[in-house]
C-alpha atoms as one frame of an Amber mdcrd trajectory, in Angstrom:
protein
   6.898 -43.484  53.320   6.013 -44.225  56.954   8.769 -41.878  57.984   7.441
 -39.249  55.547   3.933 -39.536  56.989   5.286 -39.230  60.500   7.193 -36.080
  59.491   4.039 -34.517  58.098   2.022 -35.378  61.192   4.633 -33.784  63.410
   5.374 -30.714  61.259   5.790 -28.466  64.271   8.426 -30.804  65.643  10.218
 -30.782  62.277  10.263 -26.999  62.158  11.645 -26.836  65.661  14.148 -29.505
  64.726  15.190 -27.495  61.677  15.809 -24.494  63.847  18.502 -26.255  65.853
  19.986 -28.635  63.308  22.352 -27.064  60.773  21.819 -27.498  57.053  23.681
 -30.224  55.287  25.807 -27.730  53.364  27.286 -26.370  56.614  27.221 -29.547
  58.699  29.445 -31.442  56.270  33.006 -30.874  55.173  33.576 -30.899  51.396
  34.676 -34.519  51.433  32.066 -35.821  53.899  29.132 -37.880  52.628  25.988
 -39.268  54.203  23.861 -42.272  53.281  20.218 -41.196  53.524  17.448 -43.517
  54.606  14.530 -41.191  53.847  13.520 -37.770  52.445  10.720 -35.651  53.914
   8.964 -32.574  52.528   7.057 -29.965  54.509   5.297 -26.781  53.423   3.629
 -28.089  50.280  -0.044 -27.607  49.576  -0.457 -27.381  45.781   2.629 -29.400
  44.740   2.620 -33.041  45.709   5.593 -34.101  47.955   6.481 -36.958  45.609
   6.943 -34.393  42.798   9.378 -32.472  45.024  11.322 -35.629  45.900  11.439
 -36.681  42.251  12.643 -33.280  41.036  15.295 -33.099  43.817  16.919 -36.268
  42.453  18.591 -37.279  45.770  19.274 -41.074  45.834  18.529 -43.148  48.951
  20.968 -45.738  50.239  23.913 -44.068  48.482  26.504 -41.581  49.735  25.258
 -37.975  49.341  27.372 -34.823  49.705  26.383 -31.204  50.199  26.938 -30.580
  46.489  24.131 -33.043  45.716  21.841 -31.115  48.059  22.759 -27.778  46.455
  21.939 -29.160  43.015  18.631 -30.410  44.406  17.775 -26.960  45.811  18.566
 -25.361  42.425  16.347 -27.907  40.661  13.477 -27.170  43.013  13.834 -23.409
  42.476  13.848 -24.026  38.732  10.315 -25.441  39.027   9.108 -21.874  39.583
   6.721 -23.046  42.297   8.537 -21.912  45.454   9.649 -18.680  47.048  12.109
 -20.444  49.367  13.648 -23.910  49.695  15.661 -25.055  52.720  17.258 -28.457
  53.350  17.972 -29.966  56.802  19.588 -33.227  57.885  18.735 -35.133  61.054
  18.729 -38.574  62.645  15.314 -39.838  63.661  14.888 -43.319  65.169  18.423
 -44.147  64.014  17.451 -43.203  60.468  19.238 -40.497  58.412  16.562 -38.095
  57.165  16.848 -35.190  54.708  14.076 -32.628  55.218  13.095 -30.103  52.489
  11.155 -27.160  53.872   9.509 -25.132  51.039   7.253 -22.109  50.767   4.927
 -22.147  47.771   4.347 -19.099  45.627   0.786 -17.819  45.226  -1.012 -18.163
  41.870  -1.368 -15.046  39.710  -5.157 -14.772  39.394  -5.198 -11.616  37.263
  -3.192  -8.538  36.309  -4.097  -5.205  34.817  -2.533  -1.947  33.640  -3.724
   1.523  34.679  -2.731   4.990  33.560  -2.071   4.490  29.838  -3.138   7.505
  27.824  -0.683   8.625  25.154   0.893   5.209  24.547  -1.487   2.502  23.398
  -2.737   0.126  26.058  -2.023  -2.785  23.721   1.648  -1.833  23.375   2.055
  -1.562  27.155   0.334  -4.894  27.778   2.686  -6.486  25.292   5.549  -5.704
  27.688   3.916  -7.646  30.554   4.881 -11.230  29.808   3.107 -12.787  32.783
   0.582 -15.604  32.419  -2.500 -15.815  34.579  -2.896 -19.149  36.359   0.819
 -19.671  36.907   2.844 -19.154  40.122   3.539 -15.495  40.744   7.184 -14.431
  40.614   7.932 -10.889  41.843  11.092 -10.844  39.748   8.966 -11.211  36.608
   6.809  -8.285  37.726   9.932  -6.180  38.241  11.188  -7.144  34.788   7.828
  -6.182  33.260   8.074  -2.822  35.026  11.497  -2.251  33.500  10.224  -3.171
  30.032   7.292  -0.737  30.335   9.652   1.995  31.477  11.910   1.252  28.515
   8.927   1.459  26.150   7.972   4.908  27.425  11.518   6.178  27.218  11.764
   4.827  23.688   8.593   6.762  22.837  10.163   9.929  24.185   8.787  10.164
  27.758  11.693  11.182  29.912  10.211  10.731  33.415   7.718   7.851  33.381
   6.948   6.181  36.693   5.881   2.546  36.694   4.977   0.719  39.897   3.274
  -2.579  40.606   1.065  -3.479  43.549   0.389  -7.014  44.802  -2.962  -7.777
  46.430  -3.663 -11.067  48.176  -7.058 -12.453  47.173  -6.729 -15.451  49.494
  -3.973 -17.750  50.793  -3.242 -19.130  47.322  -4.044 -16.302  44.862  -2.711
 -12.831  44.200  -3.678 -10.012  41.818  -1.271  -7.516  40.299  -1.775  -3.927
  39.164   0.744  -1.912  37.137   0.215   1.791  37.808   1.745   4.129  35.226
   2.345   7.843  35.461   3.355   8.777  31.933   4.760  12.218  32.592   5.678
  14.612  29.816   7.116  13.761  26.462  10.531  14.968  25.447  10.492  17.865
  23.006  13.731  18.409  21.092  14.436  22.129  21.256  17.697  22.031  19.321
  20.021  19.672  17.479  23.725  20.323  17.750  26.072  18.702  15.255  29.738
  18.350  16.183  32.526  17.545  13.774  30.833  18.806  10.603  33.044  21.036
   8.471  31.738  20.630   4.911  28.027  21.010   5.688  26.210  23.282   8.113
  24.088  22.108  11.018  20.963  23.056   9.045  22.060  20.933   6.086  22.701
  17.925   8.292  19.493  18.322  10.307  17.555  18.815   7.062  18.572  15.315
   5.975  16.976  13.834   9.112  13.347  13.082   9.881  14.024  14.021  13.499
  13.949  17.776  13.878  13.705  20.482  16.542  10.419  22.094  17.486   9.508
  25.204  15.529   6.854  27.781  14.780   4.501  25.604  12.709   2.172  23.003
  14.195   3.973  20.117  12.469   7.336  21.128  13.985   6.707  19.534  17.357
  10.261  18.341  17.985   8.927  14.860  18.675  11.518  12.356  19.877  11.193
   8.881  18.408  14.077   6.540  19.107  13.392   4.303  16.078  13.292   7.267
  13.690  16.435   8.723  15.261  18.295   5.452  14.755  17.210   5.385  11.085
  18.470   8.952  10.785  21.854   8.049  12.230  22.299   4.698  10.473  20.637
   5.310   7.108  19.641   8.868   6.226  22.773  10.733   7.324  25.199   8.222
   5.759  23.118   8.362   2.552  23.148  12.184   2.613  26.936  12.298   2.871
  27.493   9.420   0.421  25.518  11.305  -2.233  28.039  14.113  -1.828  31.231
  12.092  -1.998  31.776  11.432   1.724  31.572   7.647   1.586  33.613   7.221
   4.813  31.145   9.197   6.929  30.443   7.899  10.444  28.239   8.872  13.367
  30.525   8.692  16.381  28.064   9.404  19.173  24.624  10.767  19.968  23.538
  12.207  23.293  20.157  13.468  24.454  20.472  16.078  27.204  17.120  16.578
  28.954  16.047  19.416  31.217  13.901  17.514  33.702  12.041  20.659  34.771
  10.869  21.714  31.311  10.992  18.458  29.364  13.052  20.172  26.653  16.024
  18.349  25.235  19.113  19.058  23.190  20.238  16.332  20.814  24.011  16.338
  20.300  25.323  14.347  17.346  29.048  13.830  16.876  30.126  12.905  13.348
  33.236  12.167  11.338  32.568  13.411   7.807  35.587  11.739   6.267  37.196
  12.942   3.055  35.287  14.037  -0.034  35.956  11.631  -2.873  35.916  12.618
  -6.508  35.295  10.277  -9.406  38.511   8.885 -10.781  38.927   6.346 -13.539
  36.217   4.025 -14.788  36.339   0.712 -16.606  34.091  -2.185 -17.547  35.291
  -5.762 -17.407  33.608  -8.910 -18.709  30.964  -7.347 -20.972  30.619  -9.036
 -24.356  26.891  -8.833 -25.105  26.904  -5.037 -24.790  29.740  -2.808 -25.963
  31.497  -0.279 -23.790  29.739   2.501 -25.670  26.332   0.974 -24.934  27.021
   0.630 -21.214  28.571   4.096 -21.098  25.074   5.429 -21.841  24.181   4.324
 -18.295  27.353   5.571 -16.599  26.329   8.532 -14.387  29.679  10.389 -14.103
  30.549  11.245 -17.681  32.613  14.263 -16.581  35.072  12.255 -14.493  38.665
  11.967 -15.680  37.606   8.635 -17.298  41.030   7.217 -17.461  42.942   8.739
 -14.637  44.511  12.056 -15.371  42.625  13.988 -18.041  41.732  17.629 -17.877
  38.014  17.005 -17.294  36.286  18.906 -14.517  36.345  16.806 -11.308  33.003
  15.312 -10.297  32.026  14.462  -6.718  31.169  10.815  -6.261  27.474  10.087
  -5.597  26.817   6.702  -4.019  23.113   6.748  -4.910  23.699   7.529  -8.580
  26.324   4.808  -8.741  23.975   2.254  -7.187  21.052   3.244  -9.427  23.229
   3.031 -12.541  24.455  -0.427 -11.522  20.833  -1.509 -11.151  20.033  -0.201
 -14.630  22.889  -2.224 -16.115  21.609  -5.328 -14.317  18.088  -4.703 -15.665
  19.509  -4.249 -19.159  20.969  -7.725 -18.965  17.838  -9.228 -17.372  15.600
  -7.727 -20.055  17.732  -9.306 -22.761  17.668 -12.830 -21.393  20.794 -12.762
 -19.207  18.981 -13.537 -15.979  22.071 -15.228 -14.546  24.285 -12.209 -15.194
  25.817 -10.353 -12.267  27.100  -6.791 -12.289  29.376  -6.155  -9.326  30.243
  -2.525  -8.589  33.860  -2.148  -7.453  35.187   1.001  -5.703  38.903   1.553
  -5.179  39.968   4.505  -3.037  43.237   6.311  -3.793  45.002   9.552  -2.897
  46.460  11.963  -5.445  49.888  13.573  -4.857  48.160  16.870  -4.103  46.040
  15.275  -1.395  42.803  14.900  -3.381  40.857  11.738  -2.743  39.722   9.732
  -5.748  37.542   6.682  -6.132  38.168   4.491  -9.177  35.067   2.684 -10.408
  34.586  -0.571 -12.220  31.667  -2.711 -13.333  32.736  -6.323 -13.010  30.317
  -8.148 -15.318  29.734 -11.890 -15.393  27.281 -12.454 -18.220  26.692 -16.177
 -18.360  24.424 -17.563 -21.079  21.079 -16.028 -22.094  17.992 -17.854 -20.872
  15.513 -19.047 -23.496  11.838 -19.522 -22.638  11.216 -23.271 -22.853   7.542
 -23.464 -21.810   4.920 -21.079 -20.474   2.528 -22.805 -18.097  -0.682 -21.527
 -16.561  -1.861 -23.170 -13.340  -5.164 -22.783 -11.497  -7.493 -21.629 -14.300
 -10.497 -23.894 -13.837 -12.970 -21.633 -15.687 -11.039 -19.236 -17.900  -9.745
 -20.794 -21.100  -5.983 -20.845 -21.391  -6.136 -19.045 -24.734  -7.632 -16.002
 -22.982  -4.694 -15.830 -20.589  -2.096 -16.472 -23.282  -3.378 -13.496 -25.282
  -2.187 -11.335 -22.370   1.302 -12.873 -22.239   3.956 -10.945 -24.134   6.321
 -13.911 -24.586   6.198 -17.217 -26.427   8.361 -20.357 -26.128  11.637 -19.818
 -27.919  11.866 -16.141 -27.001  14.798 -14.789 -25.062  13.624 -14.311 -21.479
  12.908 -10.659 -20.662  12.159  -9.452 -17.149  10.125  -6.437 -18.283   7.978
  -8.591 -20.577   7.332 -10.997 -17.689   6.142  -8.189 -15.401   3.980  -6.609
 -18.107   2.410 -10.009 -18.793   1.672 -10.365 -15.095  -0.060  -6.978 -15.049
  -2.072  -7.720 -18.193  -3.367 -10.977 -16.700  -4.254  -9.103 -13.499  -6.097
  -6.477 -15.548  -8.432  -9.143 -16.944 -10.264  -9.024 -13.613 -11.004 -12.756
 -13.621  -8.651 -13.808 -10.827  -8.137 -13.181  -7.122  -5.835 -10.277  -6.315
  -3.003  -9.988  -5.747  -1.913 -12.843  -7.996   1.128 -14.894  -6.959   4.403
 -13.711  -8.448   5.252 -15.623 -11.659   7.826 -18.366 -11.099  10.732 -19.421
 -13.288  12.235 -22.918 -13.254  15.565 -23.777 -14.814  15.173 -26.808 -17.085
  18.639 -27.588 -18.476  22.338 -26.889 -18.189  22.109 -24.077 -20.729  19.923
 -22.108 -18.326  16.639 -22.225 -20.262  13.574 -21.647 -18.112   9.923 -22.536
 -17.795   7.616 -19.705 -16.746   4.684 -20.547 -14.486   1.744 -18.188 -13.971
  -0.452 -19.167 -11.015  -4.016 -17.902 -10.911  -7.043 -18.452  -8.723 -10.460
 -17.959 -10.274 -12.924 -15.604  -8.668 -16.611 -14.937  -9.245 -16.916 -12.495
 -12.115 -20.576 -12.197 -13.097 -23.145 -10.448 -10.947 -26.861  -9.807 -10.871
 -27.868  -6.493  -9.347 -31.192  -4.949  -8.541 -32.550  -2.252  -6.297 -33.705
   1.338  -6.231 -32.081   4.225  -8.036 -32.182   7.998  -7.793 -31.098  10.017
 -10.809 -30.599  13.753 -10.527 -33.427  14.994 -12.711 -34.846  11.580 -13.652
 -36.736  10.771 -10.469 -36.990   7.659  -8.312 -37.080   4.195  -9.874 -35.624
   0.737  -9.799 -33.124  -1.298 -11.748 -32.224  -4.881 -12.506 -29.149  -5.968
 -14.351 -26.830  -8.776 -15.328 -23.148  -8.424 -16.181 -20.849 -11.313 -17.063
 -17.381 -10.284 -18.336 -16.102 -13.854 -18.745 -18.906 -15.696 -20.480 -18.124
 -19.422 -20.852 -14.579 -18.661 -19.638 -13.721 -17.057 -23.008 -13.630 -13.392
 -21.899 -16.804 -12.701 -23.861 -18.888 -10.050 -22.163 -22.652  -9.916 -22.020
 -24.449  -7.116 -20.227 -28.129  -6.490 -19.622 -29.536  -3.492 -17.768 -33.114
  -2.355 -17.256 -33.929   0.797 -15.334 -37.516   1.740 -14.754 -39.551   4.368
 -12.940 -42.044   7.144 -13.415 -39.570   9.265 -15.358 -37.316   6.585 -16.817
 -37.428   3.322 -18.750 -34.059   2.250 -20.114 -33.415  -1.167 -21.647 -29.859
  -1.934 -22.781 -28.176  -5.154 -23.870 -24.691  -5.606 -25.292 -22.352  -8.424
 -26.288 -18.573  -8.206 -26.794 -16.225 -10.848 -28.188 -12.548  -9.867 -27.808
 -11.393 -12.503 -30.311 -13.870 -13.214 -33.102 -13.429 -16.834 -34.222 -10.100
 -16.931 -32.364  -8.629 -13.992 -34.296  -7.210 -10.679 -33.084 -10.383  -8.882
 -34.207 -12.843  -7.818 -31.522 -16.541  -7.147 -32.003 -19.294  -5.460 -29.995
 -23.018  -5.226 -30.659 -25.364  -3.053 -28.620 -29.167  -2.672 -28.636 -31.112
  -0.191 -26.543 -34.513   1.365 -26.053 -34.855   4.385 -23.781 -37.745   6.519
 -22.582 -36.795   9.487 -20.401 -38.808  12.326 -18.981 -36.427  14.899 -17.494
 -37.289  17.281 -14.713 -33.756  18.658 -14.775 -33.750  21.448 -17.358 -37.356
  20.510 -18.226 -36.011  18.732 -21.274 -39.310  16.947 -21.614 -39.730  13.458
 -23.048 -37.105  11.621 -25.059 -37.759   8.232 -26.661 -34.846   6.494 -28.355
 -34.376   3.048 -29.845 -31.550   1.682 -31.882 -28.214  -0.041 -31.775 -24.590
  -0.057 -32.822 -21.938  -2.456 -34.033 -18.182  -2.058 -33.611 -15.116  -3.932
 -34.859 -11.604  -3.544 -33.452  -8.218  -4.392 -35.006  -4.703  -4.285 -33.534
  -2.846  -1.332 -35.030   0.416  -2.426 -36.697   0.345  -5.614 -34.635   0.496
  -3.751 -31.308  -0.905  -5.426 -28.212  -1.707  -2.044 -26.651  -3.119  -0.021
 -29.558  -6.331  -0.787 -31.438  -8.136   0.751 -34.370 -11.936   0.600 -34.098
 -14.696   1.316 -36.548 -18.377   1.480 -35.691 -21.805   2.200 -37.098 -24.751
   3.568 -35.060 -28.399   3.765 -36.075 -31.023   5.331 -33.774 -34.553   6.643
 -34.053 -35.687   9.262 -31.530 -38.660  11.359 -30.560 -37.971  14.639 -28.707
 -40.885  16.521 -27.181 -40.535  19.450 -24.757 -42.260  22.800 -24.283 -38.893
  24.485 -23.712 -37.068  23.041 -26.711 -36.772  25.245 -29.772 -38.025  23.807
 -33.074 -34.384  23.102 -33.854 -34.284  20.458 -31.104 -37.782  18.977 -31.560
 -38.626  16.152 -33.905 -40.721  13.062 -34.469 -39.053   9.862 -35.679 -35.748
  11.632 -36.371 -32.895   9.302 -37.309 -29.249   9.352 -36.262 -27.003   7.510
 -38.708 -23.286   7.695 -37.875 -20.049   5.978 -38.737 -17.151   6.285 -36.316
 -13.409   5.701 -36.290 -11.328   5.423 -33.106  -7.755   4.825 -32.082  -7.205
   3.615 -28.514  -3.885   2.968 -26.800  -4.149   1.615 -23.275  -1.072   0.749
 -21.181  -2.652   1.201 -17.747  -1.829  -1.271 -14.970  -3.570  -2.087 -11.717
  -7.104  -1.761 -13.058  -9.796  -0.769 -12.200  -7.948   1.905 -10.214  -4.747
   2.357 -12.247  -1.388   2.791 -10.569   0.620   3.442 -13.723   0.507   3.675
 -17.489  -1.649   5.804 -19.758  -4.799   5.800 -21.882  -5.034   7.746 -25.149
  -8.289   7.683 -27.065  -9.234   9.622 -30.203 -12.703   9.334 -31.765 -14.028
  10.839 -34.991 -17.535  10.318 -36.370 -19.629  11.466 -39.315 -23.318  11.845
 -38.505 -25.978  12.207 -41.195 -25.149  13.806 -44.502 -24.355  11.075 -47.039
 -25.295   8.455 -44.410 -28.867   9.727 -44.248 -30.831  10.660 -41.180 -31.395
  14.001 -39.492 -28.606  16.523 -39.212 -25.212  16.686 -40.871 -22.259  17.071
 -38.506 -18.888  15.731 -37.533 -17.904  14.984 -33.952 -14.345  14.560 -32.620
 -13.245  13.809 -29.056  -9.903  13.151 -27.407  -9.226  11.729 -23.953  -5.880
  11.238 -22.244  -5.269   9.719 -18.823  -1.821   9.417 -17.276  -0.885   7.704
 -13.999   2.375   7.499 -12.090   3.023   5.777  -8.751   4.282   8.030  -5.969
   5.098   5.008  -3.813   6.339   1.634  -4.961   6.787   0.460  -8.528   3.905
   0.144 -10.952   5.222  -3.239 -12.164   6.420  -4.731  -8.872   4.160  -7.730
  -8.129   5.606  -8.154  -4.634   4.772  -4.619  -3.490   1.934  -3.784  -1.130
  -1.478  -3.270  -2.815  -1.625   0.114  -1.050  -0.297   2.639  -3.561  -0.119
   6.415  -3.670  -0.802   7.545  -7.236  -0.621  10.775  -9.204  -3.248  10.976
 -11.960  -3.843  13.525 -14.725  -6.787  13.565 -17.133  -7.449  15.816 -20.123
 -10.546  15.620 -22.339 -11.797  17.762 -25.174 -14.393  17.539 -27.929 -15.729
  19.447 -30.934 -18.823  19.343 -33.134 -18.834  20.918 -36.581 -21.872  21.302
 -38.786 -25.586  21.087 -38.058 -26.538  18.593 -35.333 -30.201  19.071 -36.193
 -32.426  17.744 -33.419 -29.656  15.618 -31.869 -28.792  18.020 -29.054 -27.547
  15.089 -26.963 -24.582  14.815 -29.355 -23.521  18.260 -28.125 -21.699  18.770
 -24.834 -23.063  19.769 -21.434 -21.063  20.092 -18.233 -21.568  20.037 -14.486
 -22.306  17.473 -11.773 -21.573  13.784 -12.295 -24.776  12.243 -13.692 -25.378
  13.836 -17.063 -22.828  15.095 -19.584 -19.208  15.995 -18.870 -18.457  15.724
 -15.112 -17.304  18.821 -13.230 -17.499  18.331  -9.491 -18.454  21.230  -7.262
 -21.234  22.336  -9.669 -24.803  21.243 -10.405 -25.992  19.400 -13.498 -26.049
  21.661 -16.582 -24.611  24.541 -14.508 -21.687  25.234 -16.883 -23.050  26.742
 -20.090 -21.592  28.564 -23.123 -22.867  31.750 -21.476 -21.049  31.044 -18.221
 -22.191  29.700 -14.859 -25.980  29.318 -14.525 -27.034  29.664 -10.868 -30.584
  28.662 -11.810 -29.392  25.150 -12.664 -29.375  24.539  -8.954 -33.164  24.716
  -9.156 -33.271  22.501 -12.260 -34.167  25.402 -14.543 -31.444  25.142 -17.206
 -32.603  24.713 -20.798 -31.220  22.656 -23.664 -30.711  25.738 -25.792 -28.569
  27.446 -23.152 -26.774  24.469 -21.548 -25.356  22.623 -24.567 -22.309  23.647
 -26.618 -20.291  22.483 -29.615 -16.911  22.405 -27.846 -15.627  21.558 -24.418
 -12.484  20.982 -22.419 -12.113  19.289 -19.030  -9.052  18.489 -16.951  -8.521
  16.700 -13.653  -5.474  16.344 -11.432  -5.588  13.988  -8.484  -3.518  12.351
  -5.813  -5.123   9.060  -4.910  -4.589   6.270  -2.409  -5.503   2.846  -3.723
  -6.156   0.841  -0.587  -7.087  -2.313  -2.503  -8.425  -3.400  -5.868 -11.889
  -2.348  -4.650 -11.297   0.827  -2.574  -9.817   4.103  -3.774  -9.805   7.542
  -2.141  -8.407  10.736  -3.613  -8.021  14.480  -3.480  -8.713  16.126  -6.822
  -8.999  19.374  -8.719 -11.271  19.729 -11.766 -11.390  22.443 -14.389 -13.545
  22.756 -17.504 -15.837  24.795 -19.735 -18.114  24.529 -22.771 -18.391  26.845
 -25.766 -21.283  27.410 -28.166 -19.146  26.983 -31.301 -15.889  25.159 -31.930
 -14.337  28.421 -33.123 -14.895  29.954 -29.666 -12.718  27.368 -27.927 -10.616
  29.173 -25.304  -8.888  27.004 -22.664  -7.699  30.060 -20.725 -11.161  30.442
 -19.104 -12.078  27.356 -17.114 -14.375  26.797 -14.152 -12.580  25.224 -11.190
 -13.559  22.743  -8.524 -11.621  20.784  -5.899 -12.430  18.277  -3.215 -12.102
  14.746  -1.919 -13.685  11.545  -3.154 -14.028   7.840  -2.508 -14.719   4.996
  -4.934 -15.908   1.512  -4.039 -16.567  -1.552  -6.162 -19.778  -3.094  -4.825
 -22.129  -5.863  -6.021 -24.338  -3.072  -7.390 -21.457  -1.720  -9.450 -19.000
   1.138  -8.888 -20.120   3.637  -6.246 -18.568   7.077  -5.975 -18.887   9.776
  -3.333 -17.407  13.221  -3.950 -17.473  16.390  -1.873 -16.214  19.307  -3.928
 -15.907  23.065  -3.694 -16.928  25.126  -6.732 -14.587  28.125  -6.800 -16.273
  30.011  -9.642 -19.930  29.776  -8.676 -21.890  33.021  -8.659 -25.300  34.111
  -7.426 -28.158  35.415  -9.555 -26.595  38.895  -9.579 -23.188  37.705 -10.762
 -21.475  38.060  -7.400 -18.973  35.358  -6.352 -20.756  32.635  -4.404 -18.387
  29.617  -4.027 -19.945  26.615  -2.281 -19.483  22.974  -1.431 -21.440  20.321
  -3.350 -21.959  16.635  -2.582 -22.114  14.183  -5.498 -23.234  10.575  -5.572
 -22.333   8.319  -8.496 -23.489   4.799  -9.287 -22.143   2.872 -12.235 -19.204
   4.926 -13.507 -15.607   5.597 -12.482 -13.657   8.678 -13.539
């Protein structure tokens, strides 16, 4: 160490010495060795000399060759701390000394990116893999520049320029700036296909997402390398395979760019291969299902089906073949054969005349059917297990069925008592025969809520509300609801209780009590005071889990008082006594914003007459709602919660007889707050006499606005973002008629718009902005307009 200290004190002498003494690697012959007495290090500031000596690994007092010194230099470079490392050998005071002269790299204090505009700054920064606070390596900066350039070219920019600039902050720190000039993006002006004989260039290009620029704004000819690769590796082979060309290949793709204009021609070279027709077909290994049963799923029934018949030849379709194989697999899974495998086998052959055939076979390995051993529910700390088991469509001892498992999963999700999405149900094999246990995992969530605040009702004024709703009372799925709205124009007290399984049976029961005082400014309907209640019992129809038969009885006493109401609609202490019958079938999934399934509901009631009370009339309504997923599967528990959904709704109703003073049992239409919703129009605006422009000023009357028949339809495309957020584009159509005999669905008022629905602690909130196509002014001239609607407490 004394020698090392002396070397550091006389650094200038060491540098001069190094200039005249050759390095060890050139001073020694390959076989020559030297025994070193000491090692010195010069040029270090941040790295301690002992660290350099330790990392070099040169032993003292032992023979050392030039190869040992080379390995030491490589080890020191590998530290990433030095720009240069030189080694010199000398004799000082009869001692053999090895001197390492190093030059330390500066520390990267900061780096930044400038010039990003069209490509996200985050994506560009992700290509700069340099860490602040570490030694700066120019090679890493050059590599980052190349990665940024590659990113831009991948995004379709054909002449990006990426440069980096180093700036010394002080002797030990440096800053780095990446300057980017993005340039223009490549626009594909044409796509040329070479080697295609069976299909035109337009057919081939039409199967790709990548396309040339065109007249319309969406035909921008945008170049995206990822999409192009999916076109070449997935979409084009699938296009040809659906048409019998299962040997199709993309041989080459070339992008020729005009650097002056930024336009490009994409040249794709393909080998279409031969067109294969369906040859013979056979099934092997199927015992549970007969050949005739599986033939129902075979997609090529017109093939020669045995190799040489006179049937019309059918081109092989790879997609149909794959889908049919999946259906056969599902058939086995849904009948308990969860260990079955269906292997599709294709055998290519050539006919004497040169035609290409593909012989098909389903190689089936059935195995043994799986029997449900146990069904376990895990994680339900509040909800009773009996509530969950009522939603499960299997019992121990049943043959395992995949479709029943998925439907059970959806029914448990629809309860609304558990966090979403629920984990996928698990199956565990329990014995050599292949029997399984089924495990449903749930996680409880808060279900009840207390809400209060201010409310604004169109036509009922400003007020407040307080409410309580608990859909899972005592963990037994019993529902209790209390709601009190109050204000200058409104006092509404409502309480209800529902038990879905009376005394543990399949019979449901609901009781409702209410007292309402309303003073309407809309339509100047005056004051309405109502008090009463209803009771309802529900029974499964023919043992179905999805269809119920319900019967109900309603008894109300009302006072109607308004200067605009005719004597027909005015009364004191008039009584409504009604018995109702309903049939409801509900197979919807993904509630509260369904992604599949349907709801059918038919209601028929007798009011008054032999039941007593005011009026004597019959009321019938029908409602149908149908939903189909446009993305994903409605029963796939592993799919993303984001779903695109098509929804259709149709509703109609009729009243026959004399409703007496009970005009609220008739139908009104318009708006979203009162009566039958029709967005794009004001409350009460749709009347049996047509559109009422005065309803906009709250001047409609009960005599004019209410009818004995109605029809309403809605079509929508919705995006369910989560179980609590749903946005959609919709079109409504509907009308009301004075008498049931005047029903005419060919004349409907139309509205269309966009909407959003949100589940909040206050209840469902809906916002709709709709355009009423058939609005008119006071003189009957067309006057279509936009209308904003706010809804609180209902979803439709």
